mmCIF file of the N, C-alpha and C atoms, coordinates in Angstrom:
data_MODEL
# 
_entry.id   MODEL 
# 
loop_
_atom_site.group_PDB 
_atom_site.id 
_atom_site.type_symbol 
_atom_site.label_atom_id 
_atom_site.label_alt_id 
_atom_site.label_comp_id 
_atom_site.label_asym_id 
_atom_site.label_entity_id 
_atom_site.label_seq_id 
_atom_site.pdbx_PDB_ins_code 
_atom_site.Cartn_x 
_atom_site.Cartn_y 
_atom_site.Cartn_z 
_atom_site.occupancy 
_atom_site.B_iso_or_equiv 
_atom_site.pdbx_formal_charge 
_atom_site.auth_seq_id 
_atom_site.auth_comp_id 
_atom_site.auth_asym_id 
_atom_site.auth_atom_id 
_atom_site.pdbx_PDB_model_num 
ATOM 1   N N  . MET A 1 1  ? 24.089 -5.068  -16.636 1.00 0.00 ? 1  MET A N  1 
ATOM 2   C CA . MET A 1 1  ? 23.001 -5.969  -16.479 1.00 0.00 ? 1  MET A CA 1 
ATOM 3   C C  . MET A 1 1  ? 21.812 -5.035  -16.265 1.00 0.00 ? 1  MET A C  1 
ATOM 4   N N  . LYS A 1 2  ? 20.695 -5.291  -17.120 1.00 0.00 ? 2  LYS A N  1 
ATOM 5   C CA . LYS A 1 2  ? 19.467 -4.462  -17.019 1.00 0.00 ? 2  LYS A CA 1 
ATOM 6   C C  . LYS A 1 2  ? 18.567 -4.993  -15.862 1.00 0.00 ? 2  LYS A C  1 
ATOM 7   N N  . CYS A 1 3  ? 17.586 -4.120  -15.573 1.00 0.00 ? 3  CYS A N  1 
ATOM 8   C CA . CYS A 1 3  ? 16.640 -4.581  -14.546 1.00 0.00 ? 3  CYS A CA 1 
ATOM 9   C C  . CYS A 1 3  ? 15.756 -5.663  -15.038 1.00 0.00 ? 3  CYS A C  1 
ATOM 10  N N  . ASN A 1 4  ? 15.731 -6.797  -14.295 1.00 0.00 ? 4  ASN A N  1 
ATOM 11  C CA . ASN A 1 4  ? 14.864 -7.915  -14.940 1.00 0.00 ? 4  ASN A CA 1 
ATOM 12  C C  . ASN A 1 4  ? 13.828 -8.387  -13.882 1.00 0.00 ? 4  ASN A C  1 
ATOM 13  N N  . MET A 1 5  ? 13.492 -7.619  -12.862 1.00 0.00 ? 5  MET A N  1 
ATOM 14  C CA . MET A 1 5  ? 12.577 -8.029  -11.792 1.00 0.00 ? 5  MET A CA 1 
ATOM 15  C C  . MET A 1 5  ? 11.348 -7.005  -11.788 1.00 0.00 ? 5  MET A C  1 
ATOM 16  N N  . GLY A 1 6  ? 10.241 -7.578  -11.753 1.00 0.00 ? 6  GLY A N  1 
ATOM 17  C CA . GLY A 1 6  ? 8.983  -6.693  -11.724 1.00 0.00 ? 6  GLY A CA 1 
ATOM 18  C C  . GLY A 1 6  ? 8.671  -6.349  -10.306 1.00 0.00 ? 6  GLY A C  1 
ATOM 19  N N  . LYS A 1 7  ? 7.709  -5.447  -10.143 1.00 0.00 ? 7  LYS A N  1 
ATOM 20  C CA . LYS A 1 7  ? 7.376  -4.950  -8.744  1.00 0.00 ? 7  LYS A CA 1 
ATOM 21  C C  . LYS A 1 7  ? 6.878  -6.060  -7.787  1.00 0.00 ? 7  LYS A C  1 
ATOM 22  N N  . THR A 1 8  ? 6.065  -7.072  -8.291  1.00 0.00 ? 8  THR A N  1 
ATOM 23  C CA . THR A 1 8  ? 5.578  -8.091  -7.530  1.00 0.00 ? 8  THR A CA 1 
ATOM 24  C C  . THR A 1 8  ? 6.701  -8.952  -7.016  1.00 0.00 ? 8  THR A C  1 
ATOM 25  N N  . ASP A 1 9  ? 7.642  -9.261  -7.931  1.00 0.00 ? 9  ASP A N  1 
ATOM 26  C CA . ASP A 1 9  ? 8.876  -10.161 -7.608  1.00 0.00 ? 9  ASP A CA 1 
ATOM 27  C C  . ASP A 1 9  ? 9.645  -9.428  -6.549  1.00 0.00 ? 9  ASP A C  1 
ATOM 28  N N  . LYS A 1 10 ? 9.942  -8.166  -6.688  1.00 0.00 ? 10 LYS A N  1 
ATOM 29  C CA . LYS A 1 10 ? 10.609 -7.283  -5.693  1.00 0.00 ? 10 LYS A CA 1 
ATOM 30  C C  . LYS A 1 10 ? 9.955  -7.318  -4.303  1.00 0.00 ? 10 LYS A C  1 
ATOM 31  N N  . THR A 1 11 ? 8.665  -7.138  -4.295  1.00 0.00 ? 11 THR A N  1 
ATOM 32  C CA . THR A 1 11 ? 7.963  -7.138  -3.070  1.00 0.00 ? 11 THR A CA 1 
ATOM 33  C C  . THR A 1 11 ? 7.978  -8.499  -2.307  1.00 0.00 ? 11 THR A C  1 
ATOM 34  N N  . ILE A 1 12 ? 7.809  -9.595  -3.051  1.00 0.00 ? 12 ILE A N  1 
ATOM 35  C CA . ILE A 1 12 ? 7.878  -10.929 -2.528  1.00 0.00 ? 12 ILE A CA 1 
ATOM 36  C C  . ILE A 1 12 ? 9.307  -11.114 -1.850  1.00 0.00 ? 12 ILE A C  1 
ATOM 37  N N  . ARG A 1 13 ? 10.433 -10.776 -2.599  1.00 0.00 ? 13 ARG A N  1 
ATOM 38  C CA . ARG A 1 13 ? 11.729 -10.916 -2.132  1.00 0.00 ? 13 ARG A CA 1 
ATOM 39  C C  . ARG A 1 13 ? 11.952 -10.087 -0.817  1.00 0.00 ? 13 ARG A C  1 
ATOM 40  N N  . ILE A 1 14 ? 11.509 -8.902  -0.842  1.00 0.00 ? 14 ILE A N  1 
ATOM 41  C CA . ILE A 1 14 ? 11.612 -8.068  0.386   1.00 0.00 ? 14 ILE A CA 1 
ATOM 42  C C  . ILE A 1 14 ? 10.933 -8.773  1.642   1.00 0.00 ? 14 ILE A C  1 
ATOM 43  N N  . ILE A 1 15 ? 9.764  -9.124  1.365   1.00 0.00 ? 15 ILE A N  1 
ATOM 44  C CA . ILE A 1 15 ? 9.040  -9.891  2.532   1.00 0.00 ? 15 ILE A CA 1 
ATOM 45  C C  . ILE A 1 15 ? 9.697  -11.098 3.007   1.00 0.00 ? 15 ILE A C  1 
ATOM 46  N N  . ILE A 1 16 ? 10.193 -11.847 2.078   1.00 0.00 ? 16 ILE A N  1 
ATOM 47  C CA . ILE A 1 16 ? 10.990 -13.064 2.462   1.00 0.00 ? 16 ILE A CA 1 
ATOM 48  C C  . ILE A 1 16 ? 12.231 -12.737 3.262   1.00 0.00 ? 16 ILE A C  1 
ATOM 49  N N  . GLY A 1 17 ? 12.941 -11.643 2.757   1.00 0.00 ? 17 GLY A N  1 
ATOM 50  C CA . GLY A 1 17 ? 14.122 -11.229 3.388   1.00 0.00 ? 17 GLY A CA 1 
ATOM 51  C C  . GLY A 1 17 ? 13.956 -10.679 4.858   1.00 0.00 ? 17 GLY A C  1 
ATOM 52  N N  . VAL A 1 18 ? 12.846 -9.846  4.996   1.00 0.00 ? 18 VAL A N  1 
ATOM 53  C CA . VAL A 1 18 ? 12.504 -9.429  6.300   1.00 0.00 ? 18 VAL A CA 1 
ATOM 54  C C  . VAL A 1 18 ? 12.182 -10.577 7.243   1.00 0.00 ? 18 VAL A C  1 
ATOM 55  N N  . ALA A 1 19 ? 11.372 -11.590 6.734   1.00 0.00 ? 19 ALA A N  1 
ATOM 56  C CA . ALA A 1 19 ? 10.974 -12.727 7.432   1.00 0.00 ? 19 ALA A CA 1 
ATOM 57  C C  . ALA A 1 19 ? 12.270 -13.551 7.978   1.00 0.00 ? 19 ALA A C  1 
ATOM 58  N N  . ILE A 1 20 ? 13.225 -13.701 7.032   1.00 0.00 ? 20 ILE A N  1 
ATOM 59  C CA . ILE A 1 20 ? 14.420 -14.469 7.496   1.00 0.00 ? 20 ILE A CA 1 
ATOM 60  C C  . ILE A 1 20 ? 15.220 -13.599 8.563   1.00 0.00 ? 20 ILE A C  1 
ATOM 61  N N  . LEU A 1 21 ? 15.268 -12.260 8.404   1.00 0.00 ? 21 LEU A N  1 
ATOM 62  C CA . LEU A 1 21 ? 15.833 -11.414 9.354   1.00 0.00 ? 21 LEU A CA 1 
ATOM 63  C C  . LEU A 1 21 ? 15.215 -11.575 10.734  1.00 0.00 ? 21 LEU A C  1 
ATOM 64  N N  . ILE A 1 22 ? 13.937 -11.382 10.781  1.00 0.00 ? 22 ILE A N  1 
ATOM 65  C CA . ILE A 1 22 ? 13.185 -11.511 12.003  1.00 0.00 ? 22 ILE A CA 1 
ATOM 66  C C  . ILE A 1 22 ? 13.307 -12.961 12.723  1.00 0.00 ? 22 ILE A C  1 
ATOM 67  N N  . SER A 1 23 ? 13.318 -13.971 11.894  1.00 0.00 ? 23 SER A N  1 
ATOM 68  C CA . SER A 1 23 ? 13.576 -15.327 12.439  1.00 0.00 ? 23 SER A CA 1 
ATOM 69  C C  . SER A 1 23 ? 14.961 -15.392 12.995  1.00 0.00 ? 23 SER A C  1 
ATOM 70  N N  . GLY A 1 24 ? 15.915 -14.772 12.349  1.00 0.00 ? 24 GLY A N  1 
ATOM 71  C CA . GLY A 1 24 ? 17.228 -14.709 12.884  1.00 0.00 ? 24 GLY A CA 1 
ATOM 72  C C  . GLY A 1 24 ? 17.314 -14.076 14.280  1.00 0.00 ? 24 GLY A C  1 
ATOM 73  N N  . VAL A 1 25 ? 16.550 -12.979 14.437  1.00 0.00 ? 25 VAL A N  1 
ATOM 74  C CA . VAL A 1 25 ? 16.488 -12.267 15.730  1.00 0.00 ? 25 VAL A CA 1 
ATOM 75  C C  . VAL A 1 25 ? 15.861 -13.108 16.718  1.00 0.00 ? 25 VAL A C  1 
ATOM 76  N N  . ILE A 1 26 ? 14.684 -13.599 16.267  1.00 0.00 ? 26 ILE A N  1 
ATOM 77  C CA . ILE A 1 26 ? 13.918 -14.487 17.323  1.00 0.00 ? 26 ILE A CA 1 
ATOM 78  C C  . ILE A 1 26 ? 14.678 -15.660 17.819  1.00 0.00 ? 26 ILE A C  1 
ATOM 79  N N  . PHE A 1 27 ? 15.333 -16.415 16.918  1.00 0.00 ? 27 PHE A N  1 
ATOM 80  C CA . PHE A 1 27 ? 16.100 -17.564 17.391  1.00 0.00 ? 27 PHE A CA 1 
ATOM 81  C C  . PHE A 1 27 ? 17.488 -17.336 17.725  1.00 0.00 ? 27 PHE A C  1 
ATOM 82  N N  . ASN A 1 28 ? 17.834 -15.995 17.743  1.00 0.00 ? 28 ASN A N  1 
ATOM 83  C CA . ASN A 1 28 ? 19.225 -15.536 18.181  1.00 0.00 ? 28 ASN A CA 1 
ATOM 84  C C  . ASN A 1 28 ? 20.230 -16.217 17.311  1.00 0.00 ? 28 ASN A C  1 
ATOM 85  N N  . SER A 1 29 ? 20.111 -16.206 16.014  1.00 0.00 ? 29 SER A N  1 
ATOM 86  C CA . SER A 1 29 ? 21.001 -16.955 15.077  1.00 0.00 ? 29 SER A CA 1 
ATOM 87  C C  . SER A 1 29 ? 21.643 -15.956 14.052  1.00 0.00 ? 29 SER A C  1 
ATOM 88  N N  . TRP A 1 30 ? 22.871 -16.183 13.680  1.00 0.00 ? 30 TRP A N  1 
ATOM 89  C CA . TRP A 1 30 ? 23.517 -15.356 12.661  1.00 0.00 ? 30 TRP A CA 1 
ATOM 90  C C  . TRP A 1 30 ? 22.955 -15.731 11.318  1.00 0.00 ? 30 TRP A C  1 
ATOM 91  N N  . TRP A 1 31 ? 22.305 -16.901 11.090  1.00 0.00 ? 31 TRP A N  1 
ATOM 92  C CA . TRP A 1 31 ? 21.749 -17.213 9.956   1.00 0.00 ? 31 TRP A CA 1 
ATOM 93  C C  . TRP A 1 31 ? 20.700 -16.222 9.402   1.00 0.00 ? 31 TRP A C  1 
ATOM 94  N N  . GLY A 1 32 ? 20.176 -15.455 10.242  1.00 0.00 ? 32 GLY A N  1 
ATOM 95  C CA . GLY A 1 32 ? 19.250 -14.355 9.958   1.00 0.00 ? 32 GLY A CA 1 
ATOM 96  C C  . GLY A 1 32 ? 19.711 -13.337 9.091   1.00 0.00 ? 32 GLY A C  1 
ATOM 97  N N  . LEU A 1 33 ? 21.125 -13.218 9.102   1.00 0.00 ? 33 LEU A N  1 
ATOM 98  C CA . LEU A 1 33 ? 21.713 -12.298 8.267   1.00 0.00 ? 33 LEU A CA 1 
ATOM 99  C C  . LEU A 1 33 ? 21.657 -12.569 6.735   1.00 0.00 ? 33 LEU A C  1 
ATOM 100 N N  . LEU A 1 34 ? 21.321 -13.841 6.450   1.00 0.00 ? 34 LEU A N  1 
ATOM 101 C CA . LEU A 1 34 ? 21.080 -14.286 5.026   1.00 0.00 ? 34 LEU A CA 1 
ATOM 102 C C  . LEU A 1 34 ? 19.916 -13.461 4.425   1.00 0.00 ? 34 LEU A C  1 
ATOM 103 N N  . GLY A 1 35 ? 18.955 -12.987 5.298   1.00 0.00 ? 35 GLY A N  1 
ATOM 104 C CA . GLY A 1 35 ? 17.828 -12.163 4.788   1.00 0.00 ? 35 GLY A CA 1 
ATOM 105 C C  . GLY A 1 35 ? 18.323 -10.884 4.080   1.00 0.00 ? 35 GLY A C  1 
ATOM 106 N N  . PHE A 1 36 ? 19.548 -10.429 4.236   1.00 0.00 ? 36 PHE A N  1 
ATOM 107 C CA . PHE A 1 36 ? 19.899 -9.284  3.526   1.00 0.00 ? 36 PHE A CA 1 
ATOM 108 C C  . PHE A 1 36 ? 20.141 -9.536  2.045   1.00 0.00 ? 36 PHE A C  1 
ATOM 109 N N  . ILE A 1 37 ? 20.255 -10.847 1.664   1.00 0.00 ? 37 ILE A N  1 
ATOM 110 C CA . ILE A 1 37 ? 20.643 -11.175 0.321   1.00 0.00 ? 37 ILE A CA 1 
ATOM 111 C C  . ILE A 1 37 ? 19.372 -10.953 -0.550  1.00 0.00 ? 37 ILE A C  1 
ATOM 112 N N  . PRO A 1 38 ? 18.142 -11.518 -0.218  1.00 0.00 ? 38 PRO A N  1 
ATOM 113 C CA . PRO A 1 38 ? 16.960 -11.156 -1.027  1.00 0.00 ? 38 PRO A CA 1 
ATOM 114 C C  . PRO A 1 38 ? 16.604 -9.777  -1.023  1.00 0.00 ? 38 PRO A C  1 
ATOM 115 N N  . ILE A 1 39 ? 16.801 -9.069  -0.002  1.00 0.00 ? 39 ILE A N  1 
ATOM 116 C CA . ILE A 1 39 ? 16.510 -7.577  0.188   1.00 0.00 ? 39 ILE A CA 1 
ATOM 117 C C  . ILE A 1 39 ? 17.422 -6.713  -0.758  1.00 0.00 ? 39 ILE A C  1 
ATOM 118 N N  . MET A 1 40 ? 18.652 -7.016  -0.746  1.00 0.00 ? 40 MET A N  1 
ATOM 119 C CA . MET A 1 40 ? 19.596 -6.251  -1.558  1.00 0.00 ? 40 MET A CA 1 
ATOM 120 C C  . MET A 1 40 ? 19.296 -6.628  -3.150  1.00 0.00 ? 40 MET A C  1 
ATOM 121 N N  . VAL A 1 41 ? 18.964 -7.880  -3.482  1.00 0.00 ? 41 VAL A N  1 
ATOM 122 C CA . VAL A 1 41 ? 18.614 -8.162  -4.848  1.00 0.00 ? 41 VAL A CA 1 
ATOM 123 C C  . VAL A 1 41 ? 17.422 -7.410  -5.323  1.00 0.00 ? 41 VAL A C  1 
ATOM 124 N N  . ALA A 1 42 ? 16.463 -7.478  -4.382  1.00 0.00 ? 42 ALA A N  1 
ATOM 125 C CA . ALA A 1 42 ? 15.181 -6.745  -4.700  1.00 0.00 ? 42 ALA A CA 1 
ATOM 126 C C  . ALA A 1 42 ? 15.363 -5.172  -4.899  1.00 0.00 ? 42 ALA A C  1 
ATOM 127 N N  . LEU A 1 43 ? 16.193 -4.619  -4.032  1.00 0.00 ? 43 LEU A N  1 
ATOM 128 C CA . LEU A 1 43 ? 16.566 -3.189  -4.140  1.00 0.00 ? 43 LEU A CA 1 
ATOM 129 C C  . LEU A 1 43 ? 17.202 -2.845  -5.409  1.00 0.00 ? 43 LEU A C  1 
ATOM 130 N N  . SER A 1 44 ? 18.075 -3.731  -5.844  1.00 0.00 ? 44 SER A N  1 
ATOM 131 C CA . SER A 1 44 ? 18.887 -3.493  -7.116  1.00 0.00 ? 44 SER A CA 1 
ATOM 132 C C  . SER A 1 44 ? 18.029 -3.681  -8.335  1.00 0.00 ? 44 SER A C  1 
ATOM 133 N N  . GLY A 1 45 ? 17.110 -4.604  -8.245  1.00 0.00 ? 45 GLY A N  1 
ATOM 134 C CA . GLY A 1 45 ? 16.225 -4.997  -9.342  1.00 0.00 ? 45 GLY A CA 1 
ATOM 135 C C  . GLY A 1 45 ? 16.786 -5.886  -10.381 1.00 0.00 ? 45 GLY A C  1 
ATOM 136 N N  . ARG A 1 46 ? 17.973 -6.414  -10.031 1.00 0.00 ? 46 ARG A N  1 
ATOM 137 C CA . ARG A 1 46 ? 18.700 -7.323  -10.888 1.00 0.00 ? 46 ARG A CA 1 
ATOM 138 C C  . ARG A 1 46 ? 18.993 -8.713  -10.189 1.00 0.00 ? 46 ARG A C  1 
ATOM 139 N N  . CYS A 1 47 ? 18.512 -9.775  -10.934 1.00 0.00 ? 47 CYS A N  1 
ATOM 140 C CA . CYS A 1 47 ? 18.750 -11.099 -10.336 1.00 0.00 ? 47 CYS A CA 1 
ATOM 141 C C  . CYS A 1 47 ? 19.734 -11.764 -11.319 1.00 0.00 ? 47 CYS A C  1 
ATOM 142 N N  . GLY A 1 48 ? 20.843 -12.252 -10.777 1.00 0.00 ? 48 GLY A N  1 
ATOM 143 C CA . GLY A 1 48 ? 21.751 -12.917 -11.573 1.00 0.00 ? 48 GLY A CA 1 
ATOM 144 C C  . GLY A 1 48 ? 21.211 -14.202 -12.155 1.00 0.00 ? 48 GLY A C  1 
ATOM 145 N N  . LEU A 1 49 ? 20.532 -14.924 -11.379 1.00 0.00 ? 49 LEU A N  1 
ATOM 146 C CA . LEU A 1 49 ? 20.038 -16.246 -11.833 1.00 0.00 ? 49 LEU A CA 1 
ATOM 147 C C  . LEU A 1 49 ? 18.910 -15.957 -12.978 1.00 0.00 ? 49 LEU A C  1 
ATOM 148 N N  . TYR A 1 50 ? 18.145 -15.013 -12.857 1.00 0.00 ? 50 TYR A N  1 
ATOM 149 C CA . TYR A 1 50 ? 17.165 -14.554 -13.782 1.00 0.00 ? 50 TYR A CA 1 
ATOM 150 C C  . TYR A 1 50 ? 17.957 -14.310 -15.163 1.00 0.00 ? 50 TYR A C  1 
ATOM 151 N N  . TYR A 1 51 ? 19.027 -13.593 -15.031 1.00 0.00 ? 51 TYR A N  1 
ATOM 152 C CA . TYR A 1 51 ? 19.802 -13.268 -16.242 1.00 0.00 ? 51 TYR A CA 1 
ATOM 153 C C  . TYR A 1 51 ? 20.394 -14.433 -16.883 1.00 0.00 ? 51 TYR A C  1 
ATOM 154 N N  . LEU A 1 52 ? 20.874 -15.371 -16.149 1.00 0.00 ? 52 LEU A N  1 
ATOM 155 C CA . LEU A 1 52 ? 21.436 -16.619 -16.704 1.00 0.00 ? 52 LEU A CA 1 
ATOM 156 C C  . LEU A 1 52 ? 20.314 -17.543 -17.311 1.00 0.00 ? 52 LEU A C  1 
ATOM 157 N N  . LEU A 1 53 ? 19.093 -17.551 -16.792 1.00 0.00 ? 53 LEU A N  1 
ATOM 158 C CA . LEU A 1 53 ? 18.056 -18.341 -17.283 1.00 0.00 ? 53 LEU A CA 1 
ATOM 159 C C  . LEU A 1 53 ? 17.183 -17.525 -18.256 1.00 0.00 ? 53 LEU A C  1 
ATOM 160 N N  . LYS A 1 54 ? 17.512 -16.211 -18.561 1.00 0.00 ? 54 LYS A N  1 
ATOM 161 C CA . LYS A 1 54 ? 16.805 -15.402 -19.520 1.00 0.00 ? 54 LYS A CA 1 
ATOM 162 C C  . LYS A 1 54 ? 15.344 -15.150 -19.037 1.00 0.00 ? 54 LYS A C  1 
ATOM 163 N N  . ILE A 1 55 ? 15.078 -14.987 -17.778 1.00 0.00 ? 55 ILE A N  1 
ATOM 164 C CA . ILE A 1 55 ? 13.797 -14.714 -17.321 1.00 0.00 ? 55 ILE A CA 1 
ATOM 165 C C  . ILE A 1 55 ? 13.803 -13.198 -17.089 1.00 0.00 ? 55 ILE A C  1 
ATOM 166 N N  . ASP A 1 56 ? 12.546 -12.613 -17.406 1.00 0.00 ? 56 ASP A N  1 
ATOM 167 C CA . ASP A 1 56 ? 12.470 -11.167 -17.144 1.00 0.00 ? 56 ASP A CA 1 
ATOM 168 C C  . ASP A 1 56 ? 11.088 -10.883 -16.692 1.00 0.00 ? 56 ASP A C  1 
ATOM 169 N N  . THR A 1 57 ? 10.859 -10.567 -15.423 1.00 0.00 ? 57 THR A N  1 
ATOM 170 C CA . THR A 1 57 ? 9.463  -10.248 -14.885 1.00 0.00 ? 57 THR A CA 1 
ATOM 171 C C  . THR A 1 57 ? 9.192  -8.695  -14.893 1.00 0.00 ? 57 THR A C  1 
ATOM 172 N N  . ALA A 1 58 ? 10.126 -7.889  -15.370 1.00 0.00 ? 58 ALA A N  1 
ATOM 173 C CA . ALA A 1 58 ? 9.857  -6.516  -15.500 1.00 0.00 ? 58 ALA A CA 1 
ATOM 174 C C  . ALA A 1 58 ? 8.927  -6.133  -16.583 1.00 0.00 ? 58 ALA A C  1 
ATOM 175 N N  . LYS A 1 59 ? 8.043  -5.097  -16.465 1.00 0.00 ? 59 LYS A N  1 
ATOM 176 C CA . LYS A 1 59 ? 7.090  -4.757  -17.414 1.00 0.00 ? 59 LYS A CA 1 
ATOM 177 C C  . LYS A 1 59 ? 7.942  -4.102  -18.634 1.00 0.00 ? 59 LYS A C  1 
ATOM 178 N N  . LYS A 1 60 ? 7.523  -4.462  -19.790 1.00 0.00 ? 60 LYS A N  1 
ATOM 179 C CA . LYS A 1 60 ? 8.085  -3.874  -20.964 1.00 0.00 ? 60 LYS A CA 1 
ATOM 180 C C  . LYS A 1 60 ? 7.402  -2.534  -21.237 1.00 0.00 ? 60 LYS A C  1 
ATOM 181 N N  . GLU A 1 61 ? 8.307  -1.515  -21.726 1.00 0.00 ? 61 GLU A N  1 
ATOM 182 C CA . GLU A 1 61 ? 7.564  -0.260  -22.165 1.00 0.00 ? 61 GLU A CA 1 
ATOM 183 C C  . GLU A 1 61 ? 7.059  -0.474  -23.532 1.00 0.00 ? 61 GLU A C  1 
ATOM 184 N N  . SER A 1 62 ? 5.930  0.105   -23.793 1.00 0.00 ? 62 SER A N  1 
ATOM 185 C CA . SER A 1 62 ? 5.295  -0.095  -24.961 1.00 0.00 ? 62 SER A CA 1 
ATOM 186 C C  . SER A 1 62 ? 6.092  0.711   -26.144 1.00 0.00 ? 62 SER A C  1 
ATOM 187 N N  . ALA A 1 63 ? 6.009  0.192   -27.329 1.00 0.00 ? 63 ALA A N  1 
ATOM 188 C CA . ALA A 1 63 ? 6.791  0.858   -28.495 1.00 0.00 ? 63 ALA A CA 1 
ATOM 189 C C  . ALA A 1 63 ? 5.965  1.903   -29.017 1.00 0.00 ? 63 ALA A C  1 
ATOM 190 N N  . GLU A 1 64 ? 4.741  2.053   -28.661 1.00 0.00 ? 64 GLU A N  1 
ATOM 191 C CA . GLU A 1 64 ? 3.820  3.060   -29.287 1.00 0.00 ? 64 GLU A CA 1 
ATOM 192 C C  . GLU A 1 64 ? 3.834  4.274   -28.295 1.00 0.00 ? 64 GLU A C  1 
ATOM 193 N N  . LYS A 1 65 ? 4.522  5.390   -28.706 1.00 0.00 ? 65 LYS A N  1 
ATOM 194 C CA . LYS A 1 65 ? 4.582  6.577   -27.891 1.00 0.00 ? 65 LYS A CA 1 
ATOM 195 C C  . LYS A 1 65 ? 4.230  7.807   -28.772 1.00 0.00 ? 65 LYS A C  1 
# 
């Protein structure tokens, strides 16, 4: 599977993941561990749902070189 996430998409997912982790710590809940999912997806650059829906937010390299 190729990279299908752009820089903005990755940044938003990392921010959301960190917010979930922090809320888990604040509320002393194991649910905060779910914050690792968007962080890991952002770091890998590959979203399975995007692949299924044929969405690609990554910048295309120009054919003119």
